MARPALUM-169525 format. One line per field, with one value per residue: residue number from 1; residue in three letters; x, y, z of N, C-alpha, C, CB in turn. Coordinates in Angstrom, 2 decimals, padded with zeros to 5 digits, always signed. Glycine has a CB too. Layout:
BEGIN
zator (NUM, ...)
kolfi (ala, ...)
n_east (X, ...)
n_north (Y, ...)
n_up (Z, ...)
ca_east (X, ...)
ca_north (Y, ...)
ca_up (Z, ...)
c_east (X, ...)
c_north (Y, ...)
c_up (Z, ...)
cb_east (X, ...)
cb_north (Y, ...)
cb_up (Z, ...)
//
This chain:
BEGIN
zator (1, 2, 3, 4, 5, 6, 7, 8, 9, 10, 11, 12, 13, 14, 15, 16, 17, 18, 19, 20, 21, 22, 23, 24, 25, 26, 27, 28, 29, 30, 31, 32, 33, 34, 35, 36, 37, 38, 39, 40, 41, 42, 43, 44, 45, 46, 47, 48, 49, 50, 51, 52, 53, 54, 55, 56, 57, 58, 59, 60, 61, 62, 63, 64, 65, 66, 67, 68, 69, 70, 71, 72, 73, 74, 75, 76, 77, 78, 79, 80, 81, 82, 83, 84, 85, 86, 87, 88, 89, 90, 91, 92, 93, 94, 95, 96, 97, 98, 99, 100, 101, 102, 103, 104, 105, 106, 107, 108, 109, 110, 111, 112, 113, 114, 115, 116, 117, 118, 119, 120, 121, 122, 123, 124, 125, 126, 127, 128, 129, 130, 131, 132, 133, 134, 135, 136, 137, 138, 139)
kolfi (met, thr, arg, ile, ile, tyr, thr, asn, asn, glu, gly, gly, val, ser, val, ile, thr, ser, thr, gly, glu, leu, ser, ile, glu, glu, val, ala, ala, lys, asp, val, pro, glu, gly, leu, pro, tyr, glu, ile, val, glu, asp, asn, ala, ile, pro, asn, asp, arg, thr, phe, arg, gly, ala, trp, ile, ala, asn, gly, thr, ala, val, glu, val, asp, leu, glu, gln, ala, lys, glu, ile, gly, his, thr, met, arg, arg, ala, ala, arg, ala, glu, glu, phe, ala, pro, his, asp, asp, ile, ile, ala, lys, gln, ile, pro, gly, asn, asp, ala, ala, ala, ala, glu, val, ala, arg, gln, ala, ile, arg, asp, lys, tyr, ala, ala, ile, gln, asp, asn, ile, asp, ala, ala, asp, ser, pro, glu, glu, ile, lys, ile, ala, leu, ala, leu, asp)
n_east (+062.06, +059.00, +057.45, +055.34, +054.17, +053.09, +051.61, +051.77, +049.75, +051.14, +052.35, +054.68, +056.49, +055.57, +056.96, +056.40, +057.42, +056.97, +056.99, +056.80, +055.10, +052.50, +050.71, +051.71, +049.54, +047.77, +049.18, +049.11, +046.35, +046.05, +047.91, +048.13, +046.80, +043.27, +041.58, +043.71, +045.49, +047.65, +050.65, +052.01, +055.26, +058.42, +061.66, +063.57, +062.22, +062.39, +064.49, +067.89, +069.61, +069.34, +069.77, +068.25, +065.74, +063.58, +062.60, +061.35, +058.93, +055.93, +055.47, +053.38, +054.20, +056.71, +059.29, +060.46, +062.86, +062.06, +063.32, +063.41, +062.69, +064.79, +066.89, +066.28, +066.69, +069.41, +070.34, +069.74, +071.48, +073.86, +073.79, +073.98, +076.51, +078.08, +077.57, +078.78, +081.46, +081.80, +081.57, +083.94, +085.28, +083.35, +083.13, +085.60, +085.38, +082.96, +083.35, +085.68, +088.18, +091.14, +094.42, +093.73, +093.34, +091.10, +090.80, +092.02, +090.26, +087.99, +088.82, +089.02, +086.34, +085.26, +086.36, +085.04, +082.41, +082.64, +083.26, +080.91, +079.03, +079.66, +079.05, +076.29, +075.49, +076.13, +074.38, +071.93, +072.12, +072.06, +071.05, +070.20, +069.76, +072.22, +074.06, +073.64, +074.62, +077.29, +077.95, +077.79, +079.86, +079.45, +079.86)
n_north (+122.04, +120.88, +119.93, +118.06, +118.82, +117.78, +117.54, +114.55, +111.84, +111.01, +113.21, +114.02, +115.36, +114.74, +114.25, +114.45, +113.51, +114.07, +111.77, +112.68, +111.55, +112.14, +115.18, +117.51, +118.25, +116.16, +114.07, +114.89, +114.71, +111.97, +110.81, +112.17, +111.69, +111.56, +114.44, +115.66, +118.67, +120.15, +121.43, +122.69, +123.01, +124.59, +123.05, +124.38, +125.02, +123.01, +121.55, +120.78, +119.34, +116.40, +115.61, +116.19, +115.22, +113.99, +116.03, +117.82, +120.26, +121.31, +124.50, +126.43, +127.22, +126.13, +123.96, +123.52, +123.16, +121.94, +123.19, +122.17, +119.49, +118.76, +118.99, +116.87, +114.72, +115.13, +114.60, +111.89, +110.90, +111.64, +110.08, +107.50, +107.58, +107.96, +105.56, +103.77, +104.51, +103.93, +101.13, +099.29, +099.80, +099.31, +096.57, +095.71, +096.42, +095.16, +092.47, +091.89, +091.36, +089.57, +090.99, +093.48, +096.80, +097.75, +100.12, +102.00, +101.79, +102.86, +105.50, +106.25, +106.00, +108.07, +110.28, +110.08, +110.49, +113.18, +114.44, +113.98, +115.20, +117.87, +118.08, +117.61, +119.91, +121.83, +121.14, +121.62, +124.39, +125.26, +127.32, +126.77, +124.28, +123.91, +124.59, +122.49, +120.38, +121.14, +120.88, +118.14, +117.50, +117.08, +118.59)
n_up (+072.51, +073.78, +076.87, +079.09, +082.26, +085.48, +088.74, +090.30, +091.71, +093.94, +094.86, +093.69, +090.84, +087.58, +084.39, +081.03, +077.84, +074.45, +071.73, +069.26, +067.50, +068.08, +068.66, +071.22, +072.76, +072.25, +073.41, +076.07, +076.57, +076.34, +078.17, +080.68, +083.84, +084.26, +085.29, +086.57, +086.76, +084.31, +082.74, +079.74, +078.89, +078.11, +077.60, +079.20, +081.50, +083.23, +085.63, +084.80, +086.35, +088.10, +090.67, +092.96, +092.25, +093.47, +095.00, +093.43, +092.54, +091.00, +089.86, +088.74, +085.53, +085.69, +086.96, +090.14, +092.83, +095.92, +098.79, +101.46, +101.12, +099.46, +101.24, +102.96, +101.21, +100.79, +103.39, +103.56, +101.62, +102.85, +105.19, +104.07, +102.87, +105.14, +106.53, +104.82, +105.08, +107.78, +107.88, +107.55, +109.96, +111.86, +111.56, +112.57, +115.27, +116.08, +115.41, +116.60, +115.31, +115.12, +115.31, +114.54, +115.62, +117.91, +119.32, +117.63, +115.52, +116.70, +117.07, +114.39, +113.70, +115.24, +113.97, +111.54, +112.43, +113.26, +110.83, +109.32, +110.94, +110.58, +107.87, +108.04, +109.46, +107.52, +105.46, +106.74, +107.00, +104.42, +101.69, +099.20, +096.59, +095.33, +097.32, +099.06, +097.53, +097.43, +100.14, +100.33, +098.78, +096.04, +093.87)
ca_east (+061.11, +058.06, +057.17, +054.16, +054.45, +051.94, +051.82, +051.11, +048.98, +052.06, +052.88, +055.87, +056.26, +055.75, +057.35, +056.12, +058.02, +056.32, +057.88, +056.61, +054.06, +051.27, +050.97, +051.87, +048.19, +047.22, +049.90, +048.56, +045.01, +046.18, +048.79, +047.94, +045.61, +042.07, +041.30, +044.89, +045.91, +049.00, +051.15, +052.93, +056.37, +059.66, +062.69, +064.29, +061.39, +062.65, +065.92, +068.76, +070.23, +068.35, +070.22, +067.15, +064.53, +062.51, +062.15, +060.77, +057.54, +055.43, +055.10, +052.86, +054.81, +058.11, +059.57, +061.44, +063.29, +061.65, +064.57, +063.33, +062.74, +066.16, +067.72, +066.02, +067.41, +070.82, +070.63, +069.72, +072.74, +074.92, +073.76, +074.46, +077.96, +078.66, +077.49, +079.80, +082.77, +081.84, +081.50, +085.13, +085.62, +082.34, +083.49, +086.73, +084.90, +081.92, +083.84, +086.94, +089.08, +092.52, +095.39, +093.22, +093.27, +089.75, +090.92, +092.27, +089.01, +087.08, +089.33, +088.61, +084.88, +084.97, +086.71, +083.94, +081.28, +082.90, +083.17, +079.52, +078.30, +079.89, +078.24, +074.90, +075.30, +076.16, +073.12, +070.87, +072.28, +072.04, +069.98, +069.90, +070.20, +073.64, +074.81, +073.54, +075.56, +078.64, +078.13, +077.98, +081.00, +078.98, +080.30)
ca_north (+120.95, +121.08, +118.78, +118.19, +118.61, +117.79, +116.94, +113.24, +111.49, +110.79, +114.51, +114.34, +115.97, +113.86, +114.96, +113.63, +113.99, +113.50, +111.13, +113.38, +110.88, +112.87, +116.55, +117.55, +118.30, +114.80, +113.28, +115.28, +114.12, +110.52, +110.31, +112.79, +111.11, +112.38, +115.32, +116.33, +119.80, +120.02, +122.56, +122.40, +123.93, +124.41, +122.29, +125.17, +125.15, +121.81, +121.52, +119.81, +118.55, +115.49, +115.18, +116.29, +114.95, +113.67, +117.26, +118.72, +120.67, +122.10, +125.85, +127.06, +126.71, +125.78, +122.95, +124.03, +122.21, +122.29, +123.17, +121.28, +118.12, +118.54, +118.76, +115.49, +113.86, +115.32, +113.87, +110.46, +110.65, +111.78, +108.89, +106.35, +107.72, +107.74, +104.13, +103.10, +104.76, +103.24, +099.67, +098.51, +100.03, +098.59, +095.15, +095.48, +096.52, +094.16, +091.09, +091.74, +090.68, +089.56, +091.73, +094.82, +097.60, +098.29, +101.52, +102.79, +101.79, +103.82, +106.83, +106.50, +106.20, +109.42, +111.23, +110.00, +111.18, +114.62, +114.86, +113.98, +116.20, +119.14, +118.02, +117.78, +121.33, +122.58, +120.87, +122.34, +125.82, +125.55, +128.17, +126.37, +122.92, +123.95, +124.56, +121.11, +119.58, +121.51, +120.25, +116.71, +117.39, +116.53, +119.48)
ca_up (+072.69, +074.88, +077.73, +079.92, +083.69, +086.38, +090.06, +090.29, +092.90, +095.07, +095.25, +092.90, +089.53, +086.43, +083.17, +079.85, +076.60, +073.27, +070.76, +067.99, +066.72, +068.39, +069.15, +072.68, +073.33, +072.17, +074.42, +077.37, +076.70, +076.44, +079.24, +081.99, +084.48, +084.19, +086.42, +087.09, +085.94, +083.75, +081.97, +078.65, +079.14, +077.36, +078.32, +080.19, +082.70, +084.02, +085.99, +084.14, +087.42, +088.67, +092.00, +093.91, +091.47, +094.40, +095.66, +092.44, +092.67, +089.88, +090.29, +087.53, +084.30, +085.94, +087.97, +091.09, +093.85, +097.28, +099.55, +102.62, +100.61, +098.97, +102.44, +103.41, +100.27, +101.12, +104.63, +103.23, +100.93, +103.87, +106.06, +103.30, +102.72, +106.48, +106.83, +104.00, +105.70, +109.07, +107.76, +107.91, +111.37, +112.63, +111.54, +113.49, +116.64, +116.36, +115.25, +117.35, +114.39, +115.63, +114.52, +114.28, +116.83, +118.12, +119.76, +116.42, +114.76, +117.34, +116.73, +113.00, +113.71, +115.76, +112.90, +110.58, +113.05, +113.21, +109.43, +108.88, +111.73, +109.88, +106.63, +108.45, +109.76, +106.26, +104.75, +107.45, +106.79, +102.98, +101.18, +097.82, +096.27, +095.00, +098.58, +099.58, +096.75, +097.87, +101.46, +100.09, +097.88, +094.78, +092.78)
c_east (+060.23, +057.84, +055.90, +054.60, +053.13, +052.33, +051.04, +050.44, +049.85, +052.67, +054.15, +055.50, +056.54, +056.06, +057.13, +056.73, +057.33, +057.38, +057.79, +055.54, +052.70, +051.64, +051.08, +050.52, +047.54, +047.88, +049.34, +047.19, +045.07, +046.88, +048.64, +046.68, +044.44, +041.88, +042.51, +045.27, +047.34, +049.36, +052.03, +054.02, +057.53, +060.67, +063.33, +063.47, +061.61, +064.14, +066.68, +069.36, +069.16, +068.74, +069.07, +065.81, +063.34, +061.96, +061.54, +059.32, +057.16, +054.96, +054.64, +053.49, +056.29, +058.18, +060.69, +061.80, +062.83, +062.86, +064.51, +063.36, +064.14, +067.11, +067.52, +066.73, +068.90, +071.20, +070.62, +071.03, +073.91, +074.96, +074.30, +075.99, +078.66, +078.66, +078.55, +081.19, +082.91, +082.06, +082.79, +085.52, +084.61, +082.67, +084.60, +086.24, +083.91, +082.45, +085.11, +087.96, +090.51, +093.46, +094.94, +093.01, +091.89, +089.80, +091.18, +091.01, +088.03, +087.53, +088.91, +087.11, +084.52, +085.29, +085.59, +082.71, +081.43, +082.73, +081.71, +078.62, +078.46, +079.08, +076.77, +074.61, +075.25, +074.90, +072.00, +070.92, +072.15, +070.82, +069.58, +070.32, +071.70, +074.49, +074.75, +074.54, +077.00, +078.92, +078.41, +079.18, +080.62, +079.39, +081.80)
c_north (+121.25, +119.77, +119.08, +117.94, +118.61, +117.18, +115.65, +112.96, +111.24, +112.11, +114.91, +114.98, +114.92, +114.74, +114.00, +114.30, +113.30, +112.86, +111.82, +112.74, +111.56, +114.29, +116.51, +117.59, +116.91, +113.90, +113.60, +114.64, +112.62, +110.07, +110.96, +112.19, +112.10, +113.18, +116.04, +117.50, +119.60, +121.31, +122.02, +123.46, +123.64, +123.66, +123.09, +125.44, +123.99, +121.77, +120.44, +118.84, +117.71, +115.00, +115.15, +116.12, +114.66, +114.88, +118.25, +119.01, +121.48, +123.43, +126.61, +126.42, +126.40, +124.67, +123.50, +122.92, +122.74, +122.11, +122.20, +119.82, +117.79, +118.29, +117.34, +114.48, +113.93, +114.56, +112.36, +110.07, +110.69, +110.53, +107.65, +106.40, +107.46, +106.25, +103.35, +103.30, +104.05, +101.74, +098.93, +098.66, +099.33, +097.10, +094.85, +095.47, +095.40, +092.74, +090.82, +090.93, +090.74, +090.33, +093.13, +095.54, +098.24, +099.74, +102.43, +102.87, +102.79, +105.25, +107.20, +106.75, +107.60, +110.47, +111.25, +110.71, +112.70, +115.17, +114.99, +114.89, +117.57, +119.18, +118.23, +119.25, +122.16, +122.35, +121.66, +123.83, +126.23, +126.38, +127.81, +124.92, +122.87, +123.89, +123.18, +120.23, +119.88, +120.86, +118.76, +116.43, +116.72, +117.40, +119.60)
c_up (+073.88, +075.62, +078.52, +081.36, +084.45, +087.70, +090.10, +091.63, +094.13, +095.54, +094.51, +091.58, +088.46, +085.23, +082.01, +078.63, +075.43, +072.36, +069.40, +067.12, +066.89, +068.78, +070.66, +073.38, +073.33, +073.21, +075.81, +077.59, +076.94, +077.73, +080.60, +082.60, +084.51, +085.47, +086.98, +086.17, +085.46, +083.04, +080.86, +078.73, +078.20, +078.23, +079.45, +081.46, +083.66, +084.35, +085.21, +085.16, +088.11, +090.07, +092.99, +093.21, +092.37, +095.14, +094.67, +092.77, +091.43, +090.44, +089.07, +086.31, +084.48, +086.98, +088.83, +092.07, +095.20, +098.18, +100.73, +102.19, +100.10, +100.15, +102.96, +102.51, +100.55, +102.37, +104.40, +102.54, +101.92, +104.75, +105.34, +103.16, +104.06, +106.82, +106.05, +104.60, +107.04, +108.93, +108.13, +109.38, +112.27, +112.69, +112.53, +114.94, +116.95, +116.33, +116.03, +116.54, +114.93, +114.70, +114.16, +115.60, +116.96, +118.55, +118.56, +115.57, +115.37, +117.10, +115.31, +112.93, +114.22, +114.71, +111.84, +111.15, +112.95, +111.79, +109.01, +109.72, +111.07, +108.58, +106.96, +108.73, +108.48, +105.43, +105.41, +107.19, +105.32, +102.60, +099.76, +097.62, +095.94, +096.26, +099.23, +098.84, +097.16, +099.23, +101.31, +099.22, +096.56, +093.59, +092.79)
cb_east (+061.85, +056.73, +058.37, +053.02, +055.41, +050.74, +051.39, +052.13, +048.16, +053.17, +053.15, +056.70, +057.16, +054.50, +058.85, +054.59, +059.56, +055.52, +057.54, +057.90, +053.96, +050.45, +049.84, +052.71, +047.32, +047.41, +051.43, +048.44, +044.18, +046.96, +050.17, +047.84, +045.94, +040.84, +040.67, +046.07, +045.79, +049.10, +051.93, +052.20, +056.84, +060.24, +063.76, +064.71, +059.91, +062.21, +066.07, +069.88, +070.95, +068.16, +071.32, +067.20, +064.76, +062.99, +063.30, +060.89, +057.31, +054.28, +056.30, +053.12, +054.62, +058.92, +059.95, +060.90, +064.85, +060.44, +064.89, +062.05, +061.71, +066.64, +067.39, +064.50, +067.10, +071.14, +069.62, +068.51, +072.96, +074.68, +072.32, +073.80, +078.33, +077.87, +076.10, +079.77, +082.99, +080.54, +081.14, +086.29, +085.66, +080.94, +083.92, +087.82, +084.24, +080.79, +084.08, +086.68, +088.99, +093.01, +095.72, +091.89, +094.37, +089.01, +092.05, +093.43, +088.39, +086.99, +090.89, +088.99, +084.20, +085.77, +088.08, +083.61, +081.14, +084.32, +083.90, +078.97, +078.81, +081.39, +078.44, +074.60, +076.42, +077.40, +072.79, +070.98, +073.62, +072.06, +070.40, +070.61, +069.39, +073.97, +074.26, +072.09, +075.38, +078.78, +076.88, +076.75, +082.13, +077.46, +079.67)
cb_north (+119.61, +121.64, +118.47, +117.19, +119.70, +117.03, +117.92, +112.14, +110.28, +109.81, +114.52, +113.09, +117.23, +112.97, +115.47, +113.41, +113.72, +114.60, +109.65, +113.43, +109.41, +112.17, +117.54, +118.77, +119.30, +114.22, +113.57, +116.81, +114.41, +109.99, +110.45, +114.37, +110.65, +111.51, +114.55, +115.35, +121.11, +118.82, +123.57, +122.39, +123.81, +125.79, +121.84, +126.49, +125.25, +120.50, +121.27, +120.52, +119.46, +114.30, +116.09, +117.64, +113.78, +112.67, +117.91, +118.11, +121.50, +121.35, +126.57, +128.58, +127.72, +127.03, +121.56, +125.27, +122.00, +121.41, +124.56, +121.57, +117.91, +119.75, +119.80, +115.20, +114.26, +116.79, +114.24, +110.12, +111.68, +113.04, +108.63, +106.31, +109.14, +108.54, +103.59, +103.63, +106.26, +103.49, +099.33, +098.92, +101.54, +098.80, +094.73, +096.58, +097.88, +094.29, +090.80, +091.05, +091.30, +088.10, +090.99, +094.77, +098.68, +097.46, +101.67, +102.18, +100.38, +103.54, +106.89, +105.30, +105.13, +109.69, +110.84, +108.52, +110.76, +114.93, +113.87, +112.58, +116.23, +119.33, +116.66, +116.92, +121.84, +122.18, +119.35, +122.07, +126.27, +124.25, +129.61, +127.30, +122.37, +125.21, +125.62, +120.55, +119.84, +123.06, +120.48, +116.13, +116.62, +116.36, +120.87)
cb_up (+072.86, +074.36, +078.69, +079.48, +084.25, +085.77, +091.22, +089.97, +092.63, +094.67, +096.70, +092.66, +089.32, +086.17, +083.23, +079.66, +076.57, +072.49, +070.62, +067.24, +067.12, +069.53, +068.69, +073.09, +072.56, +070.76, +074.36, +077.48, +075.44, +075.25, +078.81, +081.88, +085.90, +083.94, +087.50, +087.22, +086.72, +082.79, +082.87, +077.23, +080.61, +076.90, +077.36, +079.58, +082.32, +083.25, +087.50, +083.37, +088.45, +087.75, +092.50, +094.63, +090.52, +095.39, +096.40, +091.02, +093.98, +089.11, +091.00, +087.54, +083.18, +086.42, +087.34, +091.83, +093.82, +097.77, +100.06, +103.43, +099.48, +098.14, +103.54, +103.42, +098.80, +101.30, +105.72, +102.34, +099.81, +104.75, +106.55, +101.90, +102.20, +107.55, +106.49, +102.55, +105.89, +109.82, +106.36, +107.03, +111.69, +112.00, +110.13, +113.30, +116.88, +115.36, +113.79, +118.72, +112.97, +115.80, +113.29, +113.46, +116.82, +119.16, +120.80, +115.60, +114.72, +118.85, +116.88, +112.10, +114.59, +117.05, +112.24, +110.24, +114.53, +113.72, +108.51, +108.91, +113.21, +109.58, +105.90, +109.70, +110.67, +105.45, +104.74, +108.94, +107.32, +102.17, +101.23, +096.79, +095.09, +094.19, +099.55, +099.42, +095.24, +097.97, +102.34, +099.45, +098.54, +094.81, +092.91)
//
């Protein structure tokens, strides 16, 4: 199956799939914004993995993942996961909940900081989107 790819006005990659009612060329003429260049490509020119969809770039007749943008997405995912792990410990410290040990909560928070600092280093050192996913333990 063929698809249409183009860099949209926001800088991302748009992918259009024909329903088969019109030819792919007719779909391109109808749906690609006027003045924007596009390519008609085979499915295998587009990544199957959408983890870093926001980092896709059109490179001629293929869609690739921009590594620096993928790292930014990875860091956003890392920060969200860290915040989720921090939440119960933050509550203990901020709310001074009786029966809970604030010192133990701070020890747990430091362990979380250490864990995510290592993940941050691994994302920064990654040479591919796959290595970012490994750093995030997504594979």
